[in-house]
N, C-alpha and C positions, 0 to 999 in steps of 0.2 A: 571231209570226215565228220560224221555226226557227233555232236556233243554228248558227253556222258555225265550222268549224275549218280551219286551213291547216297542212299538214305541210310543213316545210322540211327537206329531207333532203340529205345529202351522198352522191351516188351511188357514190362510191369508198371510203367509210369501211368498215372492218371486212370486207374481202373482199366488198364490195357486198351486205352482209347486208340492209340496208334495201330496196334495189332488188329483191332476190329475194323479199321478203315483203310488198311494198307493198300488194298486193290484200288480203291478210289484215289488215294494219294499218288500211287504210281501212275495212274492214268493222267493226273494233272500235270506231272512233270514230263510225261511223254508228249502231251499236248503242247507243252512249252518248248518242245524240240530237243529233249534230252533222252537218250537211251538210258533207261533208269533201272537200277538194281537196288536191293536192300540188304542190310546187315543187322541182325538182332544182337544187341550187346549181351554179354554173359556176366556172371558174377566174378569172373577173373579181374584182378586189378588192372586198371587202365585199358579195359576192353575197347571203349569208344575212342580213346586217345590213339591207341595203336592202329585201329582200323582207319581212322581219319588220316593218320600219317601215311599209311600204306596206300590209300586211295589217292592222296595228293602226289605221292612219288610215282604212282602208276599213271598219272596224267589226267585224272578225272577233272572235268571242268567245273563241277559243282558238287559240294558236299552239303547234305541236309542233316542238321542235328535235330532229332525228334525225341523229345523227352523233357525232363525238368532242367532247371538251371545247372545242375550238376553234370548232366549229359552235354549241355552246350559248352560248359567250361572244359570238359575233357576233349571235345572235338576241337575247340580253339587251341588247346595245348598241343594237339596233334599236328596242326597245320602252321601254327604261328612261327616256329623256328625256321621254316623253309623259305628259300628265296622265291620259288614259284609257288604261290598259294592259290588254290581254287577259290571260286566265289563260295559264299556261305549263305544258306537259308535256314530258318528255324521253324519247327512246328512244336509249340509248347504243349506239354502234357504233365507238368508237375503240379506242386501245390501252390507255389507263389508266383512263378513265372515273371519275375521282375524284369528280365531282359526283354521278353516279348512285350510287356507293358510299355517299356521305354521306346520300343520300335513300332508301337501301334499295330501289333499283329494280333489277330483274333486269338483269344486264350481258351475259349470253350468249344471250339469247333475245329478239329484238326484238318478237315478238308478245306474249310475256308482259309485257314492259315497257309495251307499248301498253295492255294490259288493266288496268294500274294505274288508268286513268281510270274504269273501271267501278266501282271501290270508292268513288269520290267523296270521297277523303280529300285535303284540301289544307292547305297551310301557307304563311303569308306569310313569305317568305325575305328575309334581309338580303342586300344586295349592296354592293360597294364602288365609289366614284367616285374616279378619279385624274385630276386635270385635267379634260379633256373626255371621258375614256374611262371605261368601267365594267368591273368584274371580278367573277367569281363565286366564286373559290376562293383565289387567292393574289396578293399583290403583293410584290416583293422588289427589293433592290438590293445590289450588291457581289458576293460570291462566287457566289451562286445565279444571278445574272444572267449572269456570265461563263460559268458552266457551261452554261447554256441555249444560248448561241450557239456553244459549242465542241463540243457532242456531235454526232457524225455522225447524219444523219437515219435511216440504217438501224439504228443502235443504239437510237434512240428507238422506232422501229416494232416492234422485237423485244421490248424490255424495258419500254417505257413510261417513266414519270417516274423510276423507280429508276435508269435509265441515268445520270442526272445524278450520282447518288451514287457509282456505280462510277467514272465518269469523274473525279469529284471527288477520289477517292483518288489518282489519277494526277496530277492538277493541283495538289494542295495545296502541293507544294514551291515553286511559283512564285506562289502567292497572296499578295498584299500588302494590308494594311489601307488603308482610305481614311478620311480625316478627315471626319466628318459632324457636322451640327448637326440634331438631331431634337427637335421639340417634340410632346408628346402629353398631352392632357387636363391641362394645367397643370403638367406636369413637363418637364424639359429634360435632354437628353444632348448633350454636345459632347466629341468625342474620336475616337480611332482605333477603327474597327469593320470587321470582315471582311464583315458583311452585316447588313441589317435585313430583317425578314420580317413580313408581315401576313397572317393567315389568317382565312377566313370559315367553313371547315368543318374537320372533324378528319381528313379523308382526304387525305394528301399522298403520292402515289406508292404508294398501297395501304397505307401505314402509318397507324395511328390513334393512335400514342403521341407523335408529334412535337408535336401540339397536343391533348393528352388532354382538355382541358376546354372545347373550342370549342362554342359554341352557334350554332344556325342563325338565331335570331331575337331575340337580346338587344340588338341595336343596337351591338355592340362588336366590334372586331377583337381577335384574340389577337396581340399584338406580341412579337417576339423580336428583340433586338439582340445580336449576338455581338461582344463586346468584344475577345476574345483573337484573336491572329493567329499564334501560334507553332504549328509543325507538330504537336508532341506534344499541345498543348491542343486543337487542332481535331480531331485524330483521336479523342481521348478524348471530346470533346463529341458527335461523330457517333455513337459507340457508345452513349453515354448516351441520346441522343435517340431512337435506335431502340427503346430499352427504356422510354422515358418517365421517365427519372431525371434529366433536365436542368433541370427547371423551377426548382429552387432553387439551381442552380449559380451561384456568384458571378461567373463569367466571362461570364454573359449577363444581360440584362434581360428579364424575362418579365412582361408587363403586359396588361391589358385597356384598350382605348382606343377612343373614338368618332371622334376626329379626330387625324391625325398629319401633321405638316409636316416634310418632309425638305429640307434645304438642303445643297448641296455647299460645301466650304470652299476647297480648292485644286485638287481634281481632279474630273474628270467622274464623275458617278454615274448610270449607266444604270438604268432602271426596267423590271422584268419584270412583265407582267400576264398571269396565267394561262398562263405559258410562252412568251409572245411579247414582243418589244420594245414598250414602251409610252411611250417618250419619256425625256427626261433630267430629273433634279432641277435646280432646285427644283420641288417638286410637293406638292400638298395632297391628302391621302387622307381621304375622309369615308365613314363607314358609313351607308348609307341603310336605316334600320330597316324591316323587313317591307315591302319595296318591291315584291316580285314575288310574285304569288299562284300558287303552284306545286302541281301534283298530286304527291303523295308516296305512299309505301307504308309507312305507320306500323305495320302489324300483321304483315305476311306474312314479313318478313325479319328475322332477329335483328339486334340493335344491333351486335354484334361478329361479323364473319365470319372464318373461318379464312383464312390467307394462301394465295394460289394457288401452285402449284408453281413457276411461273416467277419469282414474286417471291422465293420461298425460295432458288432457285438464284442469283438476283442478289445477295441478301443474303450468301450464303456466299462468293460471288466478292468482294464488297466487303470482308468481314471478312479474307479472305486477303490482299487488297491492303493493307489497313490494317496487318496484322501485318508484311508485308514492308517497308512504309514506316517503321514503328516501329523495326524492326531496323536499317534504313539510317540512321535518325536517331540511334540510339544509338551507331553506329559513327563518326559525324562528330565 
């Protein structure tokens, strides 16, 4: 019986790039030996998730998530709970495409991204489970969560995830720590924290130094707890993180962990999963080791890519705002 593939694509992502190249993309997967069909997501909630779940239950051998990181997250949530899971491929068409960057998949050419399947290189990827939901890149609570919901959508679409950092420089004066109780692989933190952060890949907003030692298949999150909450400390930590010099800083906890339990103490702790609201703590986070069989591009793209011009511009803007805030703080 011939193998079957289902392409689940967001028709509005990336200036409708997938839609414009759909015939060529279908031809690529046919060439790879798959009888291929396509499904355009709708504005209905969980459209991509529901279709991915249906395709998996119907016995499709391959599901292709074509769109931004949100579409990929939905597709993974559709297939992750199942015992029999199809292989997964991705065609990035969003603004940031952190997951595609981590997997070294072309991010500007959807046909080239589709052709990764022809190389037949696959990797069993870790994903995270948070309560009843799954995530592919990050989970966070505290400062990062607040930033996510406060950044205007047009700023997100122009600059991608780095917009959170730029907006963060503006918001830092009113950021307050939250008392948290966090257990992780036999260790325990109880105290004031500005944020906690669990990463599955090394690509956060295009930067690869915030989590420099992330592994895609070791069964562990990279966990960061930011203990400090003073404005000068947070500004200093942000700059260090952009350069990968924050790992041993005493103001943070930087650990590898398979399971993390986050409990609020006196205040609400909202949880962010891959950039979207994922519920409130208390919450248990588990790393599902090598849970998704993913087509990757292990040979064609260098491990470390140069930053795009738009990211460099955002970083320069961020540094300028940090300097202004630092000066204001010195004057207070």
